[in-house]
KOLVEX-868330 format. One record per residue (C-alpha): residue in one letter; x, y, z. Coordinates in nm, 3 decimals. Layout:
// KOLVEX-868330
{A,{X,Y,Z}}
...
END
This chain:
// KOLVEX-868330
{M,{12.564,6.235,5.027}}
{R,{12.587,6.594,4.900}}
{E,{12.573,6.861,5.154}}
{R,{12.273,7.073,5.163}}
{P,{12.382,7.435,5.032}}
{E,{12.397,7.682,5.288}}
{T,{12.108,7.945,5.316}}
{I,{12.202,8.301,5.269}}
{Y,{11.917,8.547,5.322}}
{D,{11.878,8.882,5.148}}
{V,{11.787,9.022,5.464}}
{V,{11.771,8.913,5.837}}
{V,{11.546,9.135,6.069}}
{I,{11.637,9.135,6.441}}
{G,{11.321,9.190,6.643}}
{G,{10.937,9.103,6.582}}
{G,{10.799,9.431,6.717}}
{P,{10.624,9.680,6.497}}
{A,{10.912,9.815,6.309}}
{G,{11.063,9.468,6.275}}
{M,{10.738,9.341,6.140}}
{M,{10.706,9.638,5.892}}
{A,{11.057,9.592,5.788}}
{A,{11.039,9.238,5.725}}
{G,{10.709,9.257,5.519}}
{T,{10.820,9.563,5.307}}
{A,{11.185,9.367,5.213}}
{G,{10.970,9.042,5.136}}
{K,{10.724,9.240,4.909}}
{N,{11.026,9.361,4.713}}
{G,{11.127,9.012,4.635}}
{A,{11.381,8.989,4.891}}
{K,{11.461,8.639,5.069}}
{V,{11.378,8.760,5.431}}
{L,{11.410,8.593,5.794}}
{L,{11.273,8.774,6.104}}
{I,{11.433,8.653,6.428}}
{E,{11.234,8.708,6.733}}
{K,{11.335,8.588,7.109}}
{N,{10.990,8.577,7.250}}
{A,{10.732,8.281,7.172}}
{S,{10.524,8.532,6.941}}
{L,{10.567,8.831,6.742}}
{G,{10.442,9.174,6.861}}
{K,{10.413,9.131,7.218}}
{K,{10.428,9.513,7.316}}
{L,{10.213,9.600,7.010}}
{I,{9.937,9.397,7.173}}
{I,{9.946,9.596,7.492}}
{T,{9.988,9.942,7.335}}
{G,{9.737,10.201,7.404}}
{G,{9.570,9.979,7.667}}
{G,{9.522,9.715,7.422}}
{R,{9.338,9.933,7.175}}
{C,{9.699,10.062,6.983}}
{N,{9.703,10.411,6.918}}
{V,{9.841,10.346,6.555}}
{T,{9.961,10.687,6.447}}
{N,{9.860,11.054,6.465}}
{A,{9.634,11.205,6.196}}
{E,{9.855,11.498,6.144}}
{T,{9.950,11.477,5.770}}
{D,{10.139,11.793,5.743}}
{T,{10.500,11.623,5.774}}
{R,{10.636,11.975,5.910}}
{K,{10.390,12.008,6.181}}
{L,{10.427,11.625,6.277}}
{L,{10.789,11.655,6.298}}
{E,{10.780,11.950,6.536}}
{K,{10.651,11.709,6.791}}
{F,{10.969,11.544,6.771}}
{G,{11.177,11.847,6.879}}
{D,{11.514,11.863,6.780}}
{S,{11.514,11.509,6.635}}
{G,{11.259,11.607,6.374}}
{K,{11.519,11.762,6.160}}
{F,{11.692,11.425,6.093}}
{L,{11.347,11.266,5.987}}
{F,{11.209,11.480,5.667}}
{S,{11.382,11.252,5.432}}
{T,{11.257,10.933,5.596}}
{F,{10.878,11.070,5.629}}
{S,{10.882,11.203,5.273}}
{Q,{10.911,10.813,5.184}}
{F,{10.660,10.700,5.430}}
{G,{10.471,10.928,5.634}}
{V,{10.112,10.935,5.813}}
{Q,{9.910,10.925,5.509}}
{E,{10.072,10.642,5.368}}
{A,{10.053,10.466,5.702}}
{L,{9.708,10.517,5.708}}
{D,{9.656,10.381,5.339}}
{F,{9.862,10.090,5.431}}
{F,{9.632,9.981,5.709}}
{N,{9.286,10.100,5.545}}
{S,{9.377,9.934,5.197}}
{R,{9.420,9.592,5.406}}
{G,{9.068,9.587,5.549}}
{M,{9.165,9.754,5.900}}
{K,{8.930,10.074,5.939}}
{T,{9.062,10.352,6.158}}
{K,{8.897,10.664,6.334}}
{V,{9.058,10.971,6.484}}
{E,{8.992,11.056,6.860}}
{N,{9.116,11.347,7.073}}
{E,{9.435,11.521,6.975}}
{L,{9.419,11.348,6.628}}
{R,{9.508,11.005,6.784}}
{V,{9.407,10.742,6.527}}
{F,{9.270,10.394,6.652}}
{P,{9.150,10.087,6.461}}
{V,{8.775,10.093,6.458}}
{S,{8.777,9.744,6.632}}
{N,{8.957,9.935,6.950}}
{K,{9.165,9.605,6.934}}
{A,{9.561,9.590,6.892}}
{Q,{9.511,9.252,6.732}}
{S,{9.352,9.415,6.425}}
{V,{9.708,9.608,6.361}}
{W,{9.896,9.269,6.445}}
{N,{9.698,9.092,6.200}}
{V,{9.764,9.339,5.904}}
{L,{10.148,9.300,5.973}}
{N,{10.138,8.925,5.986}}
{D,{9.941,8.918,5.661}}
{Y,{10.179,9.148,5.516}}
{M,{10.473,8.926,5.616}}
{R,{10.300,8.649,5.495}}
{E,{10.242,8.792,5.149}}
{G,{10.623,8.861,5.123}}
{K,{10.705,8.502,5.223}}
{V,{10.912,8.613,5.527}}
{A,{11.063,8.313,5.710}}
{I,{11.004,8.351,6.107}}
{K,{11.200,8.207,6.391}}
{T,{11.056,8.264,6.734}}
{H,{11.221,8.150,7.049}}
{T,{11.533,8.257,6.922}}
{A,{11.782,8.476,7.083}}
{V,{12.057,8.640,6.875}}
{E,{12.388,8.598,7.074}}
{N,{12.615,8.831,6.880}}
{F,{12.720,8.955,6.518}}
{V,{13.010,8.777,6.307}}
{M,{13.208,9.048,6.113}}
{R,{13.376,9.012,5.786}}
{D,{13.726,9.169,5.730}}
{D,{13.573,9.488,5.562}}
{S,{13.379,9.587,5.859}}
{T,{13.051,9.456,5.734}}
{I,{12.820,9.201,5.903}}
{E,{12.876,8.839,5.771}}
{S,{12.624,8.658,6.017}}
{V,{12.433,8.641,6.347}}
{R,{12.513,8.388,6.584}}
{I,{12.213,8.206,6.747}}
{M,{12.232,7.897,6.960}}
{G,{12.564,7.800,6.831}}
{D,{12.489,7.836,6.477}}
{E,{12.521,8.114,6.252}}
{I,{12.289,8.275,6.001}}
{K,{12.396,8.477,5.693}}
{A,{12.278,8.752,5.512}}
{K,{12.352,9.035,5.275}}
{S,{12.185,9.274,5.502}}
{F,{12.074,9.307,5.883}}
{I,{11.807,9.523,6.024}}
{L,{11.818,9.588,6.389}}
{A,{11.445,9.632,6.532}}
{T,{11.498,9.532,6.905}}
{G,{11.346,9.826,7.051}}
{G,{11.452,10.019,7.361}}
{K,{11.414,9.908,7.715}}
{S,{11.067,9.987,7.811}}
{H,{10.824,9.701,7.928}}
{P,{11.124,9.470,7.959}}
{E,{10.870,9.180,8.025}}
{T,{10.811,9.181,7.635}}
{G,{11.163,9.124,7.554}}
{S,{11.288,9.515,7.519}}
{T,{11.594,9.455,7.719}}
{G,{11.841,9.677,7.535}}
{D,{12.004,9.388,7.375}}
{G,{12.050,9.627,7.034}}
{F,{12.218,9.893,7.219}}
{D,{12.482,9.663,7.348}}
{W,{12.552,9.533,7.004}}
{L,{12.555,9.892,6.872}}
{R,{12.839,9.987,7.101}}
{T,{13.019,9.657,7.010}}
{L,{12.998,9.761,6.637}}
{G,{13.150,10.107,6.726}}
{H,{12.841,10.308,6.737}}
{T,{12.769,10.576,6.999}}
{V,{12.463,10.502,7.230}}
{I,{12.326,10.755,7.458}}
{D,{12.231,10.573,7.767}}
{T,{11.860,10.523,7.797}}
{A,{11.618,10.660,8.061}}
{P,{11.265,10.594,8.105}}
{S,{11.022,10.836,7.906}}
{L,{10.672,10.877,7.905}}
{V,{10.619,10.748,8.253}}
{P,{10.373,10.804,8.519}}
{I,{10.471,11.025,8.812}}
{K,{10.498,10.920,9.185}}
{L,{10.363,11.161,9.443}}
{S,{10.435,11.177,9.817}}
{D,{10.076,11.283,9.918}}
{P,{9.952,11.015,10.141}}
{W,{9.575,11.095,10.022}}
{V,{9.645,11.026,9.655}}
{K,{9.618,10.629,9.696}}
{N,{9.251,10.682,9.781}}
{L,{9.174,10.817,9.436}}
{S,{9.321,10.551,9.228}}
{G,{9.117,10.519,8.887}}
{I,{8.959,10.867,8.894}}
{S,{9.034,11.074,8.580}}
{L,{8.983,11.419,8.493}}
{P,{8.934,11.518,8.110}}
{M,{9.116,11.868,8.135}}
{V,{9.361,11.975,8.384}}
{K,{9.611,12.242,8.388}}
{F,{9.965,12.188,8.513}}
{S,{10.215,12.422,8.638}}
{L,{10.562,12.274,8.721}}
{M,{10.733,12.427,8.999}}
{Q,{11.071,12.449,9.129}}
{N,{11.213,12.679,9.376}}
{N,{10.886,12.890,9.376}}
{Y,{10.962,12.924,8.982}}
{R,{10.714,12.811,8.734}}
{Q,{10.924,12.596,8.480}}
{S,{10.635,12.533,8.240}}
{L,{10.256,12.514,8.178}}
{H,{10.082,12.230,8.036}}
{K,{9.716,12.094,7.993}}
{G,{9.521,11.755,7.915}}
{K,{9.371,11.456,8.083}}
{M,{9.489,11.333,8.411}}
{L,{9.440,11.011,8.575}}
{F,{9.498,10.928,8.946}}
{T,{9.686,10.578,9.042}}
{H,{9.739,10.425,9.350}}
{V,{10.099,10.595,9.359}}
{G,{10.036,10.939,9.174}}
{I,{9.924,11.035,8.869}}
{S,{9.909,10.934,8.478}}
{G,{9.711,11.036,8.177}}
{P,{9.840,11.155,7.843}}
{A,{9.931,11.498,7.966}}
{V,{10.102,11.369,8.259}}
{L,{10.325,11.106,8.046}}
{N,{10.407,11.400,7.817}}
{I,{10.591,11.590,8.103}}
{S,{10.772,11.299,8.278}}
{D,{11.084,11.360,8.081}}
{E,{11.104,11.721,8.217}}
{I,{11.004,11.638,8.581}}
{R,{11.294,11.364,8.575}}
{E,{11.540,11.612,8.466}}
{L,{11.425,11.879,8.710}}
{L,{11.445,11.633,9.020}}
{E,{11.809,11.621,8.946}}
{Y,{11.804,11.984,9.060}}
{G,{11.570,11.961,9.366}}
{A,{11.225,11.932,9.473}}
{V,{10.933,11.960,9.202}}
{T,{10.578,12.075,9.287}}
{I,{10.295,12.025,9.040}}
{I,{10.025,12.281,9.083}}
{A,{9.685,12.146,8.929}}
{D,{9.412,12.363,8.801}}
{L,{9.140,12.083,8.826}}
{L,{8.869,12.332,8.660}}
{P,{9.050,12.541,8.413}}
{A,{8.723,12.647,8.246}}
{L,{8.592,12.818,8.572}}
{D,{8.734,13.103,8.759}}
{H,{8.772,13.126,9.134}}
{K,{8.413,13.330,9.185}}
{Q,{8.259,13.071,8.959}}
{I,{8.364,12.791,9.138}}
{D,{8.267,12.964,9.492}}
{T,{7.921,13.014,9.351}}
{M,{7.877,12.661,9.271}}
{I,{7.991,12.518,9.597}}
{L,{7.776,12.762,9.771}}
{E,{7.480,12.657,9.569}}
{A,{7.551,12.308,9.637}}
{F,{7.568,12.373,10.003}}
{Q,{7.226,12.581,10.017}}
{G,{7.049,12.317,9.818}}
{E,{7.138,12.020,10.065}}
{I,{7.193,12.263,10.348}}
{N,{7.133,11.984,10.625}}
{K,{7.327,11.719,10.467}}
{K,{7.663,11.616,10.582}}
{F,{7.946,11.717,10.357}}
{K,{8.019,11.374,10.289}}
{N,{7.691,11.323,10.138}}
{I,{7.649,11.604,9.889}}
{S,{7.717,11.612,9.522}}
{T,{7.854,11.935,9.377}}
{R,{7.866,11.819,9.033}}
{L,{8.205,11.997,8.982}}
{L,{8.432,11.678,9.028}}
{P,{8.383,11.306,9.112}}
{D,{8.228,11.292,9.481}}
{K,{8.545,11.091,9.612}}
{L,{8.786,11.357,9.475}}
{M,{8.569,11.635,9.632}}
{Q,{8.553,11.468,9.980}}
{T,{8.926,11.428,9.998}}
{L,{8.985,11.797,9.876}}
{G,{8.703,11.889,10.151}}
{A,{8.940,11.718,10.415}}
{L,{9.249,11.886,10.285}}
{A,{9.054,12.213,10.349}}
{G,{8.972,12.118,10.691}}
{I,{8.626,12.017,10.622}}
{D,{8.535,11.738,10.847}}
{S,{8.314,11.489,10.632}}
{E,{8.040,11.459,10.930}}
{T,{7.993,11.852,10.923}}
{P,{7.651,11.945,10.809}}
{C,{7.671,12.193,10.506}}
{H,{7.519,12.477,10.706}}
{S,{7.832,12.464,10.931}}
{V,{8.068,12.472,10.699}}
{S,{8.285,12.796,10.772}}
{R,{8.333,13.053,10.471}}
{E,{8.714,13.027,10.536}}
{S,{8.686,12.649,10.453}}
{R,{8.476,12.691,10.168}}
{L,{8.708,12.934,10.014}}
{R,{9.011,12.699,10.119}}
{L,{8.821,12.423,9.914}}
{G,{8.801,12.651,9.610}}
{Q,{9.165,12.736,9.607}}
{L,{9.264,12.382,9.609}}
{L,{9.022,12.301,9.299}}
{K,{9.226,12.576,9.121}}
{A,{9.566,12.532,9.277}}
{L,{9.611,12.160,9.404}}
{P,{9.989,12.117,9.503}}
{L,{10.095,11.767,9.395}}
{H,{10.443,11.680,9.557}}
{V,{10.640,11.469,9.315}}
{S,{10.868,11.187,9.472}}
{G,{10.977,11.067,9.142}}
{V,{10.900,10.889,8.811}}
{L,{10.826,10.508,8.758}}
{G,{11.105,10.314,8.605}}
{L,{11.166,10.128,8.267}}
{E,{10.884,9.879,8.385}}
{K,{10.608,10.139,8.337}}
{A,{10.759,10.339,8.046}}
{V,{10.587,10.368,7.732}}
{I,{10.906,10.421,7.558}}
{T,{11.266,10.516,7.664}}
{S,{11.498,10.793,7.572}}
{G,{11.822,10.726,7.449}}
{G,{11.964,10.516,7.170}}
{I,{12.196,10.534,6.878}}
{A,{12.309,10.883,6.791}}
{L,{12.134,11.017,6.517}}
{E,{12.437,11.147,6.348}}
{E,{12.552,10.794,6.292}}
{V,{12.247,10.698,6.067}}
{D,{12.161,10.775,5.706}}
{F,{11.798,10.858,5.737}}
{K,{11.725,10.841,5.332}}
{T,{11.791,10.460,5.378}}
{M,{11.801,10.400,5.785}}
{R,{12.149,10.254,5.701}}
{S,{12.425,10.274,5.970}}
{R,{12.690,10.495,5.856}}
{K,{12.963,10.286,6.006}}
{I,{12.824,9.941,5.912}}
{S,{12.727,9.953,5.556}}
{N,{12.490,9.641,5.573}}
{L,{12.325,9.745,5.881}}
{Y,{11.998,9.922,5.927}}
{V,{11.844,10.053,6.232}}
{T,{11.465,10.114,6.314}}
{G,{11.193,10.238,6.586}}
{D,{11.288,10.267,6.949}}
{I,{11.657,10.200,6.919}}
{L,{11.691,10.552,6.774}}
{N,{11.760,10.845,7.035}}
{I,{11.447,11.012,6.932}}
{A,{11.221,11.142,7.203}}
{R,{10.843,11.209,7.151}}
{P,{10.525,11.265,7.316}}
{T,{10.227,11.018,7.353}}
{G,{9.963,11.026,7.089}}
{G,{10.021,10.778,6.816}}
{Y,{10.390,10.937,6.722}}
{S,{10.616,10.612,6.854}}
{L,{10.420,10.380,6.634}}
{Q,{10.446,10.596,6.349}}
{L,{10.820,10.619,6.375}}
{C,{10.824,10.244,6.359}}
{W,{10.599,10.228,6.056}}
{T,{10.811,10.473,5.878}}
{T,{11.162,10.383,5.979}}
{G,{11.072,10.001,5.937}}
{F,{10.934,10.067,5.590}}
{V,{11.221,10.270,5.477}}
{A,{11.468,10.020,5.625}}
{G,{11.297,9.734,5.469}}
{Q,{11.273,9.905,5.117}}
{H,{11.650,9.988,5.103}}
{A,{11.794,9.687,5.289}}
{S,{11.602,9.460,5.024}}
{K,{11.789,9.676,4.712}}
END
C-alpha cells in the first residue's frame, strides 16, 4: 500500500481572531492552499465580545494621515500598509458582503445589526470562499526550523504541519480567557525577535474613594478630566465616563489608562473631573438654588436637580456635607457652594489600573523595526508574517484596533500567498 503524499500548505495561519481570519481569507482568495490553526473550540472568540458584543468595526476617518496620527509614533511605520488596505477598503469589504454599517460618536463604525456576529459571519464566508481549511481545538507547540533559518513546519500534538509561509496572528495578552495568552511573544523571542514586554492598555481605572461603588452603572456623556500629580496638571482629556463597582471606565477613561499607569510609577495620581463642562460655577449654583427653591420643603434626598442622575447628586451632596434628611430650606449656603464645587472639580483618587483580564488591548509586542510593513514579513525570518495585536503598536479606543487587524491581516495574507 502506497503512503499518502505529505500535505504541504502554501500558507499556515496561527490564530483565528480578526487578523488571522482576514489573513487566511485573503490568502485563500488569491488561490493559496491555506490552513488556519486555532486553539479554541471556535474562531473569533474575542471578536464576538468586542464593543460590548456590538463590535466597533473601524473608525470612519478615511484620511490615512489623520487616522495614523492616532497611533502616535507607531503611525510612521504604517503608511505603506494602510495604502494597500485602509479604512475605505475595510468598509467596502464588509459592505460589499452584505453587512451594512453605521457611524456613531467619534466616527465609530458599527454593524447596523448591532451584533458582532455579523462581522464574524462575513469573515467566515470570506474564508469559505477561499477554501481555507480550519483546525480548531489545536494548540501549536513550536516551530521547526530549516538550516537556512526559515520555518519548515509547526508542531501540533506530536505531528508536524509544513508550509511555505506562516502568518502569526495570536494576539496580545488581553482577555486571556479568549485564548490570548501571549504564546506568539514567546515564539518570536525564540526565533530571535525583540519583544517589548506587554502591559495592560485601554483598561478601567480603580479608585480608592469608598463612595464610588454606590454609583456603579451610572454614565455621563461628557466629562472633562485633569490628570494631577504633585499638584501639577499632567494632561487634560474629555469624553464619556462610566462609574463601575471599583472605579471608572468608558472611552475617555480607557484612553488615559496607559498614561495613568506610567504616572503611578512616580507617585499618587488624582483625576479632577468636571462633571458639567458646559456650565460655569455661577450657572450651576443658580440651577441648584432654583431646584432647592422649587422644592423648598422637601428633604435633600427627595429632590431632582436635572443636572445629573439623582443617585450621583445624593452622593455628591453627602461629600459636600449635606445630610440626606435635611430639608432644602435648611441647606446652608456654604454646603450648596461646596456641592457646586464638586460638580466642577470632583477629586477621584486613583489606586491603580485593572489588569490583563480587563484590557481591551495590550501594549507591547514585536519591535516594529524588525517588520517589513510593506508585506508584514519578519525581517529576521523570511517566510514569517506578523499581524494585529502582536505588534508593539499602542492606539486609542474607537475602532482603531480592529482596523489594524483588517489592514495587517489583509496585507500579510496578500503577500504570504505570493
